[in-house]
A tleap script that builds the chain and sets N, CA, C and O, in Angstrom:
source leaprc.protein.ff14SB
mol = sequence {
  NGLN LEU GLN ALA SER GLY GLY GLY LEU VAL
  GLN ALA GLY GLY SER LEU ARG LEU SER CYS
  ALA ALA SER GLY ARG THR VAL SER SER TYR
  THR MET GLY TRP PHE ARG GLN ALA PRO GLY
  LYS GLU ARG GLU PHE VAL ALA ALA ILE SER
  TRP ARG GLY GLY SER ASP TYR ALA ASP SER
  VAL LYS GLY ARG PHE THR ILE SER ARG ASP
  ASN ALA LYS ASN THR VAL TYR LEU GLN MET
  ASN ASN LEU LYS PRO GLU ASP THR ARG VAL
  TYR TYR CYS ALA ALA GLY ARG VAL PRO TYR
  TYR TYR SER LEU VAL LEU PRO ASP PHE GLU
  SER TRP GLY GLN GLY THR GLN VAL THR VAL
  SER CSER
}
set mol.1.N position { 0.828 -1.204 0.000 }
set mol.1.CA position { 0.000 0.000 0.000 }
set mol.1.C position { 0.863 1.255 0.000 }
set mol.1.O position { 1.969 1.277 0.540 }
set mol.2.N position { 0.332 2.282 -0.613 }
set mol.2.CA position { 1.025 3.560 -0.656 }
set mol.2.C position { 0.117 4.634 -0.075 }
set mol.2.O position { -1.071 4.694 -0.391 }
set mol.3.N position { 0.678 5.469 0.764 }
set mol.3.CA position { -0.079 6.533 1.418 }
set mol.3.C position { 0.550 7.864 1.054 }
set mol.3.O position { 1.650 8.186 1.504 }
set mol.4.N position { -0.155 8.640 0.236 }
set mol.4.CA position { 0.347 9.950 -0.168 }
set mol.4.C position { -0.172 11.026 0.771 }
set mol.4.O position { -1.304 10.963 1.250 }
set mol.5.N position { 0.670 12.009 1.022 }
set mol.5.CA position { 0.280 13.123 1.883 }
set mol.5.C position { 1.106 14.346 1.522 }
set mol.5.O position { 2.060 14.266 0.749 }
set mol.6.N position { 0.720 15.481 2.096 }
set mol.6.CA position { 1.501 16.695 1.933 }
set mol.6.C position { 0.904 17.738 1.016 }
set mol.6.O position { 1.455 18.830 0.879 }
set mol.7.N position { -0.211 17.422 0.390 }
set mol.7.CA position { -0.846 18.398 -0.480 }
set mol.7.C position { -1.457 19.538 0.318 }
set mol.7.O position { -1.506 19.505 1.548 }
set mol.8.N position { -1.917 20.540 -0.404 }
set mol.8.CA position { -2.530 21.677 0.256 }
set mol.8.C position { -2.713 22.828 -0.699 }
set mol.8.O position { -2.579 22.690 -1.915 }
set mol.9.N position { -3.024 23.974 -0.112 }
set mol.9.CA position { -3.227 25.203 -0.870 }
set mol.9.C position { -2.000 26.091 -0.712 }
set mol.9.O position { -1.544 26.338 0.404 }
set mol.10.N position { -1.474 26.563 -1.824 }
set mol.10.CA position { -0.278 27.400 -1.789 }
set mol.10.C position { -0.399 28.460 -2.874 }
set mol.10.O position { -1.058 28.252 -3.892 }
set mol.11.N position { 0.233 29.579 -2.646 }
set mol.11.CA position { 0.240 30.632 -3.659 }
set mol.11.C position { 1.254 30.318 -4.751 }
set mol.11.O position { 2.222 29.591 -4.528 }
set mol.12.N position { 1.021 30.863 -5.908 }
set mol.12.CA position { 1.966 30.687 -7.009 }
set mol.12.C position { 3.356 31.140 -6.564 }
set mol.12.O position { 3.512 32.167 -5.902 }
set mol.13.N position { 4.359 30.351 -6.943 }
set mol.13.CA position { 5.719 30.615 -6.519 }
set mol.13.C position { 6.114 29.907 -5.240 }
set mol.13.O position { 7.289 29.876 -4.872 }
set mol.14.N position { 5.137 29.344 -4.569 }
set mol.14.CA position { 5.405 28.651 -3.318 }
set mol.14.C position { 5.874 27.222 -3.519 }
set mol.14.O position { 6.079 26.768 -4.645 }
set mol.15.N position { 6.041 26.519 -2.400 }
set mol.15.CA position { 6.579 25.156 -2.423 }
set mol.15.C position { 5.733 24.232 -1.561 }
set mol.15.O position { 5.099 24.653 -0.593 }
set mol.16.N position { 5.741 22.976 -1.936 }
set mol.16.CA position { 5.144 21.907 -1.147 }
set mol.16.C position { 6.018 20.673 -1.286 }
set mol.16.O position { 6.705 20.497 -2.292 }
set mol.17.N position { 5.989 19.823 -0.272 }
set mol.17.CA position { 6.654 18.537 -0.386 }
set mol.17.C position { 5.635 17.433 -0.146 }
set mol.17.O position { 5.013 17.356 0.913 }
set mol.18.N position { 5.481 16.594 -1.139 }
set mol.18.CA position { 4.591 15.447 -1.023 }
set mol.18.C position { 5.381 14.243 -0.529 }
set mol.18.O position { 6.556 14.077 -0.857 }
set mol.19.N position { 4.726 13.418 0.256 }
set mol.19.CA position { 5.332 12.191 0.761 }
set mol.19.C position { 4.502 10.999 0.331 }
set mol.19.O position { 3.280 11.087 0.207 }
set mol.20.N position { 5.171 9.897 0.109 }
set mol.20.CA position { 4.502 8.635 -0.244 }
set mol.20.C position { 5.122 7.545 0.609 }
set mol.20.O position { 6.221 7.071 0.325 }
set mol.21.N position { 4.415 7.155 1.649 }
set mol.21.CA position { 4.895 6.115 2.543 }
set mol.21.C position { 4.419 4.756 2.056 }
set mol.21.O position { 3.235 4.564 1.782 }
set mol.22.N position { 5.342 3.823 1.951 }
set mol.22.CA position { 5.022 2.500 1.413 }
set mol.22.C position { 5.010 1.454 2.512 }
set mol.22.O position { 5.791 1.501 3.462 }
set mol.23.N position { 4.108 0.523 2.350 }
set mol.23.CA position { 4.088 -0.654 3.217 }
set mol.23.C position { 3.845 -1.869 2.336 }
set mol.23.O position { 3.086 -1.807 1.369 }
set mol.24.N position { 4.485 -2.951 2.672 }
set mol.24.CA position { 4.303 -4.164 1.896 }
set mol.24.C position { 5.240 -4.317 0.722 }
set mol.24.O position { 5.246 -5.351 0.054 }
set mol.25.N position { 6.030 -3.294 0.468 }
set mol.25.CA position { 7.065 -3.400 -0.547 }
set mol.25.C position { 8.198 -2.445 -0.174 }
set mol.25.O position { 8.006 -1.487 0.575 }
set mol.26.N position { 9.369 -2.729 -0.708 }
set mol.26.CA position { 10.544 -1.906 -0.433 }
set mol.26.C position { 10.753 -0.957 -1.596 }
set mol.26.O position { 11.002 -1.390 -2.721 }
set mol.27.N position { 10.652 0.333 -1.329 }
set mol.27.CA position { 10.691 1.308 -2.422 }
set mol.27.C position { 12.015 1.284 -3.163 }
set mol.27.O position { 12.076 1.669 -4.331 }
set mol.28.N position { 13.077 0.837 -2.504 }
set mol.28.CA position { 14.384 0.831 -3.151 }
set mol.28.C position { 14.517 -0.306 -4.162 }
set mol.28.O position { 15.527 -0.393 -4.860 }
set mol.29.N position { 13.521 -1.169 -4.250 }
set mol.29.CA position { 13.562 -2.279 -5.205 }
set mol.29.C position { 12.688 -2.045 -6.421 }
set mol.29.O position { 12.665 -2.868 -7.336 }
set mol.30.N position { 11.971 -0.937 -6.444 }
set mol.30.CA position { 11.010 -0.662 -7.514 }
set mol.30.C position { 11.221 0.730 -8.089 }
set mol.30.O position { 11.790 1.614 -7.449 }
set mol.31.N position { 10.749 0.893 -9.307 }
set mol.31.CA position { 10.553 2.244 -9.814 }
set mol.31.C position { 9.356 2.840 -9.080 }
set mol.31.O position { 8.295 2.221 -9.006 }
set mol.32.N position { 9.529 4.027 -8.546 }
set mol.32.CA position { 8.444 4.726 -7.853 }
set mol.32.C position { 8.121 5.994 -8.637 }
set mol.32.O position { 9.018 6.703 -9.095 }
set mol.33.N position { 6.851 6.260 -8.781 }
set mol.33.CA position { 6.463 7.397 -9.616 }
set mol.33.C position { 5.421 8.288 -8.965 }
set mol.33.O position { 4.683 7.879 -8.069 }
set mol.34.N position { 5.389 9.505 -9.444 }
set mol.34.CA position { 4.333 10.457 -9.109 }
set mol.34.C position { 3.596 10.805 -10.403 }
set mol.34.O position { 4.200 11.057 -11.446 }
set mol.35.N position { 2.297 10.809 -10.293 }
set mol.35.CA position { 1.435 11.175 -11.405 }
set mol.35.C position { 0.443 12.206 -10.888 }
set mol.35.O position { 0.295 12.383 -9.679 }
set mol.36.N position { -0.235 12.885 -11.806 }
set mol.36.CA position { -1.240 13.855 -11.374 }
set mol.36.C position { -2.409 13.854 -12.348 }
set mol.36.O position { -2.286 13.457 -13.507 }
set mol.37.N position { -3.540 14.310 -11.840 }
set mol.37.CA position { -4.761 14.255 -12.643 }
set mol.37.C position { -5.658 15.426 -12.305 }
set mol.37.O position { -5.890 15.742 -11.138 }
set mol.38.N position { -6.158 16.062 -13.354 }
set mol.38.CA position { -7.148 17.114 -13.203 }
set mol.38.C position { -8.530 16.518 -13.478 }
set mol.38.O position { -8.636 15.510 -14.177 }
set mol.39.N position { -9.576 17.120 -12.942 }
set mol.39.CA position { -10.932 16.601 -13.181 }
set mol.39.C position { -11.236 16.481 -14.669 }
set mol.39.O position { -11.057 17.434 -15.428 }
set mol.40.N position { -11.692 15.316 -15.074 }
set mol.40.CA position { -12.051 15.110 -16.465 }
set mol.40.C position { -10.887 14.895 -17.406 }
set mol.40.O position { -11.072 14.763 -18.616 }
set mol.41.N position { -9.684 14.859 -16.850 }
set mol.41.CA position { -8.500 14.672 -17.675 }
set mol.41.C position { -7.841 13.335 -17.362 }
set mol.41.O position { -8.121 12.715 -16.336 }
set mol.42.N position { -6.965 12.902 -18.259 }
set mol.42.CA position { -6.233 11.674 -18.022 }
set mol.42.C position { -5.130 11.907 -16.987 }
set mol.42.O position { -4.612 13.013 -16.835 }
set mol.43.N position { -4.796 10.840 -16.295 }
set mol.43.CA position { -3.694 10.911 -15.347 }
set mol.43.C position { -2.393 11.052 -16.139 }
set mol.43.O position { -2.201 10.372 -17.146 }
set mol.44.N position { -1.507 11.927 -15.687 }
set mol.44.CA position { -0.273 12.182 -16.424 }
set mol.44.C position { 0.950 11.970 -15.549 }
set mol.44.O position { 0.915 12.146 -14.331 }
set mol.45.N position { 2.022 11.591 -16.205 }
set mol.45.CA position { 3.287 11.353 -15.520 }
set mol.45.C position { 3.886 12.668 -15.041 }
set mol.45.O position { 3.824 13.684 -15.734 }
set mol.46.N position { 4.468 12.634 -13.842 }
set mol.46.CA position { 5.161 13.797 -13.293 }
set mol.46.C position { 6.647 13.501 -13.100 }
set mol.46.O position { 7.503 14.222 -13.613 }
set mol.47.N position { 6.942 12.443 -12.361 }
set mol.47.CA position { 8.336 12.130 -12.039 }
set mol.47.C position { 8.438 10.677 -11.618 }
set mol.47.O position { 7.467 10.076 -11.157 }
set mol.48.N position { 9.637 10.121 -11.786 }
set mol.48.CA position { 9.888 8.750 -11.360 }
set mol.48.C position { 11.324 8.621 -10.904 }
set mol.48.O position { 12.213 9.339 -11.361 }
set mol.49.N position { 11.527 7.690 -9.994 }
set mol.49.CA position { 12.868 7.384 -9.522 }
set mol.49.C position { 13.056 5.878 -9.594 }
set mol.49.O position { 12.205 5.109 -9.146 }
set mol.50.N position { 14.176 5.469 -10.161 }
set mol.50.CA position { 14.434 4.041 -10.318 }
set mol.50.C position { 15.043 3.460 -9.051 }
set mol.50.O position { 15.429 4.195 -8.142 }
set mol.51.N position { 15.127 2.140 -9.001 }
set mol.51.CA position { 15.742 1.487 -7.856 }
set mol.51.C position { 17.217 1.879 -7.718 }
set mol.51.O position { 17.787 1.820 -6.629 }
set mol.52.N position { 17.821 2.278 -8.836 }
set mol.52.CA position { 19.218 2.707 -8.807 }
set mol.52.C position { 19.360 4.156 -8.327 }
set mol.52.O position { 20.455 4.598 -7.977 }
set mol.53.N position { 18.252 4.880 -8.315 }
set mol.53.CA position { 18.297 6.268 -7.876 }
set mol.53.C position { 18.229 7.288 -8.985 }
set mol.53.O position { 18.151 8.489 -8.724 }
set mol.54.N position { 18.259 6.823 -10.229 }
set mol.54.CA position { 18.094 7.747 -11.342 }
set mol.54.C position { 16.667 8.249 -11.418 }
set mol.54.O position { 15.752 7.608 -10.901 }
set mol.55.N position { 16.469 9.389 -12.056 }
set mol.55.CA position { 15.136 9.990 -12.078 }
set mol.55.C position { 14.814 10.582 -13.441 }
set mol.55.O position { 15.706 10.899 -14.229 }
set mol.56.N position { 13.546 10.721 -13.696 }
set mol.56.CA position { 13.028 11.363 -14.902 }
set mol.56.C position { 11.874 12.273 -14.522 }
set mol.56.O position { 11.192 12.061 -13.520 }
set mol.57.N position { 11.673 13.297 -15.351 }
set mol.57.CA position { 10.626 14.271 -15.070 }
set mol.57.C position { 9.857 14.618 -16.337 }
set mol.57.O position { 10.396 14.566 -17.442 }
set mol.58.N position { 8.609 14.966 -16.161 }
set mol.58.CA position { 7.854 15.554 -17.261 }
set mol.58.C position { 8.466 16.908 -17.587 }
set mol.58.O position { 8.975 17.594 -16.701 }
set mol.59.N position { 8.416 17.292 -18.857 }
set mol.59.CA position { 9.004 18.571 -19.269 }
set mol.59.C position { 8.396 19.744 -18.496 }
set mol.59.O position { 9.076 20.727 -18.204 }
set mol.60.N position { 7.130 19.627 -18.177 }
set mol.60.CA position { 6.425 20.731 -17.527 }
set mol.60.C position { 6.900 21.001 -16.101 }
set mol.60.O position { 6.616 22.063 -15.546 }
set mol.61.N position { 7.626 20.047 -15.502 }
set mol.61.CA position { 8.053 20.227 -14.114 }
set mol.61.C position { 9.569 20.218 -13.955 }
set mol.61.O position { 10.078 20.429 -12.854 }
set mol.62.N position { 10.283 19.978 -15.031 }
set mol.62.CA position { 11.750 19.933 -14.952 }
set mol.62.C position { 12.290 21.244 -14.411 }
set mol.62.O position { 11.864 22.328 -14.810 }
set mol.63.N position { 13.234 21.119 -13.495 }
set mol.63.CA position { 13.835 22.290 -12.889 }
set mol.63.C position { 13.062 22.854 -11.717 }
set mol.63.O position { 13.561 23.728 -11.008 }
set mol.64.N position { 11.847 22.368 -11.502 }
set mol.64.CA position { 11.020 22.858 -10.386 }
set mol.64.C position { 10.718 21.752 -9.378 }
set mol.64.O position { 10.643 22.011 -8.178 }
set mol.65.N position { 10.548 20.538 -9.853 }
set mol.65.CA position { 10.204 19.415 -8.986 }
set mol.65.C position { 11.409 18.490 -8.840 }
set mol.65.O position { 12.212 18.346 -9.762 }
set mol.66.N position { 11.522 17.871 -7.676 }
set mol.66.CA position { 12.584 16.906 -7.425 }
set mol.66.C position { 11.998 15.691 -6.710 }
set mol.66.O position { 11.342 15.820 -5.676 }
set mol.67.N position { 12.243 14.526 -7.270 }
set mol.67.CA position { 11.810 13.279 -6.627 }
set mol.67.C position { 12.993 12.696 -5.875 }
set mol.67.O position { 14.126 12.726 -6.356 }
set mol.68.N position { 12.721 12.169 -4.698 }
set mol.68.CA position { 13.786 11.569 -3.897 }
set mol.68.C position { 13.209 10.416 -3.087 }
set mol.68.O position { 12.002 10.174 -3.073 }
set mol.69.N position { 14.112 9.719 -2.418 }
set mol.69.CA position { 13.690 8.506 -1.707 }
set mol.69.C position { 14.487 8.393 -0.407 }
set mol.69.O position { 15.688 8.662 -0.382 }
set mol.70.N position { 13.819 7.998 0.657 }
set mol.70.CA position { 14.477 7.710 1.933 }
set mol.70.C position { 14.273 6.226 2.197 }
set mol.70.O position { 13.194 5.800 2.609 }
set mol.71.N position { 15.317 5.447 1.958 }
set mol.71.CA position { 15.180 4.000 2.091 }
set mol.71.C position { 14.878 3.586 3.536 }
set mol.71.O position { 14.123 2.642 3.769 }
set mol.72.N position { 15.457 4.278 4.481 }
set mol.72.CA position { 15.244 3.931 5.887 }
set mol.72.C position { 13.782 4.111 6.287 }
set mol.72.O position { 13.251 3.351 7.097 }
set mol.73.N position { 13.138 5.124 5.712 }
set mol.73.CA position { 11.732 5.379 6.023 }
set mol.73.C position { 10.803 4.714 5.015 }
set mol.73.O position { 9.582 4.766 5.164 }
set mol.74.N position { 11.381 4.088 3.984 }
set mol.74.CA position { 10.594 3.461 2.932 }
set mol.74.C position { 9.570 4.446 2.358 }
set mol.74.O position { 8.394 4.126 2.186 }
set mol.75.N position { 10.049 5.623 2.076 }
set mol.75.CA position { 9.185 6.731 1.655 }
set mol.75.C position { 9.805 7.436 0.455 }
set mol.75.O position { 11.023 7.584 0.351 }
set mol.76.N position { 8.938 7.860 -0.435 }
set mol.76.CA position { 9.343 8.639 -1.606 }
set mol.76.C position { 8.758 10.040 -1.466 }
set mol.76.O position { 7.650 10.212 -0.959 }
set mol.77.N position { 9.505 11.027 -1.914 }
set mol.77.CA position { 9.086 12.422 -1.783 }
set mol.77.C position { 9.027 13.097 -3.152 }
set mol.77.O position { 9.691 12.679 -4.100 }
set mol.78.N position { 8.236 14.123 -3.227 }
set mol.78.CA position { 8.225 15.003 -4.389 }
set mol.78.C position { 8.287 16.431 -3.870 }
set mol.78.O position { 7.303 16.960 -3.352 }
set mol.79.N position { 9.448 17.044 -4.013 }
set mol.79.CA position { 9.614 18.443 -3.640 }
set mol.79.C position { 9.195 19.299 -4.819 }
set mol.79.O position { 9.734 19.172 -5.918 }
set mol.80.N position { 8.233 20.167 -4.580 }
set mol.80.CA position { 7.684 20.992 -5.649 }
set mol.80.C position { 7.952 22.460 -5.325 }
set mol.80.O position { 7.427 22.995 -4.348 }
set mol.81.N position { 8.757 23.092 -6.138 }
set mol.81.CA position { 9.105 24.503 -5.956 }
set mol.81.C position { 8.556 25.328 -7.111 }
set mol.81.O position { 8.217 24.807 -8.174 }
set mol.82.N position { 8.482 26.612 -6.871 }
set mol.82.CA position { 7.987 27.542 -7.903 }
set mol.82.C position { 6.680 27.032 -8.517 }
set mol.82.O position { 6.533 26.954 -9.737 }
set mol.83.N position { 5.764 26.697 -7.660 }
set mol.83.CA position { 4.493 26.143 -8.128 }
set mol.83.C position { 3.699 27.151 -8.948 }
set mol.83.O position { 3.733 28.355 -8.696 }
set mol.84.N position { 2.995 26.628 -9.924 }
set mol.84.CA position { 2.187 27.441 -10.831 }
set mol.84.C position { 0.728 27.007 -10.738 }
set mol.84.O position { 0.447 25.868 -10.364 }
set mol.85.N position { -0.193 27.886 -11.068 }
set mol.85.CA position { -1.611 27.502 -11.017 }
set mol.85.C position { -1.914 26.256 -11.849 }
set mol.85.O position { -2.802 25.478 -11.498 }
set mol.86.N position { -1.189 26.065 -12.937 }
set mol.86.CA position { -1.423 24.879 -13.772 }
set mol.86.C position { -0.930 23.589 -13.135 }
set mol.86.O position { -1.167 22.506 -13.669 }
set mol.87.N position { -0.251 23.691 -12.008 }
set mol.87.CA position { 0.133 22.487 -11.262 }
set mol.87.C position { -1.008 21.969 -10.392 }
set mol.87.O position { -0.892 20.909 -9.777 }
set mol.88.N position { -2.098 22.708 -10.339 }
set mol.88.CA position { -3.245 22.290 -9.533 }
set mol.88.C position { -3.805 20.977 -10.069 }
set mol.88.O position { -4.323 20.923 -11.184 }
set mol.89.N position { -3.701 19.943 -9.283 }
set mol.89.CA position { -4.120 18.590 -9.659 }
set mol.89.C position { -4.258 17.768 -8.375 }
set mol.89.O position { -3.873 18.216 -7.295 }
set mol.90.N position { -4.803 16.583 -8.507 }
set mol.90.CA position { -4.641 15.554 -7.484 }
set mol.90.C position { -3.388 14.760 -7.850 }
set mol.90.O position { -3.242 14.293 -8.980 }
set mol.91.N position { -2.497 14.619 -6.890 }
set mol.91.CA position { -1.230 13.941 -7.119 }
set mol.91.C position { -1.287 12.539 -6.507 }
set mol.91.O position { -1.727 12.350 -5.372 }
set mol.92.N position { -0.829 11.565 -7.294 }
set mol.92.CA position { -0.824 10.172 -6.877 }
set mol.92.C position { 0.593 9.609 -6.933 }
set mol.92.O position { 1.366 9.920 -7.839 }
set mol.93.N position { 0.912 8.784 -5.956 }
set mol.93.CA position { 2.144 8.020 -6.077 }
set mol.93.C position { 1.792 6.589 -6.468 }
set mol.93.O position { 0.684 6.113 -6.220 }
set mol.94.N position { 2.747 5.926 -7.077 }
set mol.94.CA position { 2.524 4.556 -7.540 }
set mol.94.C position { 3.854 3.833 -7.590 }
set mol.94.O position { 4.920 4.450 -7.609 }
set mol.95.N position { 3.770 2.519 -7.610 }
set mol.95.CA position { 4.953 1.683 -7.644 }
set mol.95.C position { 4.957 0.837 -8.902 }
set mol.95.O position { 3.907 0.418 -9.389 }
set mol.96.N position { 6.136 0.592 -9.416 }
set mol.96.CA position { 6.227 -0.285 -10.564 }
set mol.96.C position { 5.704 -1.670 -10.260 }
set mol.96.O position { 5.799 -2.148 -9.129 }
set mol.97.N position { 5.151 -2.314 -11.274 }
set mol.97.CA position { 4.596 -3.654 -11.074 }
set mol.97.C position { 5.671 -4.695 -10.836 }
set mol.97.O position { 5.458 -5.681 -10.131 }
set mol.98.N position { 6.836 -4.460 -11.439 }
set mol.98.CA position { 7.897 -5.465 -11.416 }
set mol.98.C position { 9.133 -4.851 -10.768 }
set mol.98.O position { 9.528 -3.748 -11.146 }
set mol.99.N position { 9.750 -5.521 -9.814 }
set mol.99.CA position { 10.972 -4.985 -9.212 }
set mol.99.C position { 12.101 -4.912 -10.227 }
set mol.99.O position { 12.185 -5.724 -11.148 }
set mol.100.N position { 12.958 -3.935 -10.043 }
set mol.100.CA position { 14.152 -3.775 -10.872 }
set mol.100.C position { 13.802 -3.658 -12.348 }
set mol.100.O position { 14.515 -4.177 -13.207 }
set mol.101.N position { 12.723 -2.987 -12.631 }
set mol.101.CA position { 12.276 -2.741 -14.001 }
set mol.101.C position { 11.902 -1.277 -14.100 }
set mol.101.O position { 11.121 -0.770 -13.296 }
set mol.102.N position { 12.470 -0.592 -15.101 }
set mol.102.CA position { 12.257 0.843 -15.206 }
set mol.102.C position { 11.324 1.151 -16.358 }
set mol.102.O position { 11.583 0.790 -17.506 }
set mol.103.N position { 10.249 1.817 -16.034 }
set mol.103.CA position { 9.289 2.242 -17.037 }
set mol.103.C position { 8.611 3.497 -16.548 }
set mol.103.O position { 8.425 3.685 -15.346 }
set mol.104.N position { 8.238 4.364 -17.483 }
set mol.104.CA position { 7.515 5.581 -17.140 }
set mol.104.C position { 6.072 5.517 -17.619 }
set mol.104.O position { 5.330 6.495 -17.530 }
set mol.105.N position { 5.693 4.369 -18.121 }
set mol.105.CA position { 4.361 4.200 -18.702 }
set mol.105.C position { 3.356 3.866 -17.607 }
set mol.105.O position { 3.582 2.971 -16.792 }
set mol.106.N position { 2.268 4.579 -17.600 }
set mol.106.CA position { 1.277 4.429 -16.536 }
set mol.106.C position { 0.823 2.993 -16.304 }
set mol.106.O position { 0.713 2.581 -15.149 }
set mol.107.N position { 0.555 2.212 -17.348 }
set mol.107.CA position { 0.095 0.830 -17.106 }
set mol.107.C position { 1.117 -0.045 -16.391 }
set mol.107.O position { 0.765 -1.102 -15.868 }
set mol.108.N position { 2.386 0.385 -16.362 }
set mol.108.CA position { 3.420 -0.400 -15.690 }
set mol.108.C position { 3.498 -0.082 -14.204 }
set mol.108.O position { 4.387 -0.571 -13.507 }
set mol.109.N position { 2.569 0.737 -13.719 }
set mol.109.CA position { 2.529 1.080 -12.300 }
set mol.109.C position { 1.277 0.491 -11.648 }
set mol.109.O position { 0.269 0.239 -12.308 }
set mol.110.N position { 1.371 0.285 -10.360 }
set mol.110.CA position { 0.241 -0.243 -9.596 }
set mol.110.C position { 0.292 0.326 -8.190 }
set mol.110.O position { 1.114 1.183 -7.866 }
set mol.111.N position { -0.612 -0.178 -7.373 }
set mol.111.CA position { -0.661 0.213 -5.955 }
set mol.111.C position { -0.802 1.711 -5.790 }
set mol.111.O position { -0.111 2.333 -4.983 }
set mol.112.N position { -1.694 2.270 -6.557 }
set mol.112.CA position { -1.892 3.708 -6.496 }
set mol.112.C position { -2.364 4.120 -5.103 }
set mol.112.O position { -3.262 3.502 -4.531 }
set mol.113.N position { -1.753 5.164 -4.573 }
set mol.113.CA position { -2.224 5.718 -3.316 }
set mol.113.C position { -3.545 6.443 -3.528 }
set mol.113.O position { -4.075 6.473 -4.639 }
set mol.114.N position { -4.069 7.024 -2.465 }
set mol.114.CA position { -5.381 7.638 -2.536 }
set mol.114.C position { -5.348 9.024 -3.170 }
set mol.114.O position { -6.402 9.580 -3.479 }
set mol.115.N position { -4.185 9.581 -3.365 }
set mol.115.CA position { -4.060 10.898 -3.964 }
set mol.115.C position { -4.089 11.998 -2.927 }
set mol.115.O position { -4.698 11.859 -1.866 }
set mol.116.N position { -3.425 13.089 -3.245 }
set mol.116.CA position { -3.426 14.258 -2.377 }
set mol.116.C position { -3.600 15.497 -3.253 }
set mol.116.O position { -2.931 15.649 -4.274 }
set mol.117.N position { -4.496 16.365 -2.843 }
set mol.117.CA position { -4.850 17.533 -3.647 }
set mol.117.C position { -3.817 18.641 -3.481 }
set mol.117.O position { -3.453 19.010 -2.364 }
set mol.118.N position { -3.354 19.161 -4.607 }
set mol.118.CA position { -2.481 20.329 -4.616 }
set mol.118.C position { -3.218 21.442 -5.349 }
set mol.118.O position { -3.626 21.273 -6.498 }
set mol.119.N position { -3.385 22.563 -4.689 }
set mol.119.CA position { -4.069 23.702 -5.283 }
set mol.119.C position { -3.145 24.910 -5.211 }
set mol.119.O position { -2.680 25.289 -4.136 }
set mol.120.N position { -2.887 25.508 -6.369 }
set mol.120.CA position { -2.003 26.662 -6.451 }
set mol.120.C position { -2.823 27.861 -6.888 }
set mol.120.O position { -3.404 27.868 -7.973 }
set mol.121.N position { -2.868 28.859 -6.048 }
set mol.121.CA position { -3.633 30.067 -6.366 }
set mol.121.C position { -2.753 31.101 -7.032 }
set mol.121.O position { -1.556 31.199 -6.761 }
set mol.122.N position { -3.374 31.871 -7.911 }
set mol.122.CA position { -2.604 32.890 -8.650 }
set mol.122.C position { -2.574 34.208 -7.904 }
set mol.122.O position { -1.973 35.172 -8.378 }
savepdb mol mol.pdb
quit
């Protein structure tokens, strides 16, 4: 199971840090990802971190968001800086279906957390 938290309301230019606490799997053995979804829209990729520690980002968040992992806490984070109103979404964390396999494709993820709302005001 994955438990996402840390969302909230912030002004444009502000920062938030999302957390994804995992139970039942070791985050350091899987690709872990963050996705986001607006009402009526498809869920979209935001960032991912591989078991090796490498990371990828959507173009829209590069340079502003940072994904990281704390193996001791079995938790993945998404640090979001310089937030923009268009970042307003529900953010979900997810884990890769297969250990030691790197993919950024949504169907290759599972165990979606419940989501956490991020709202950025202008």
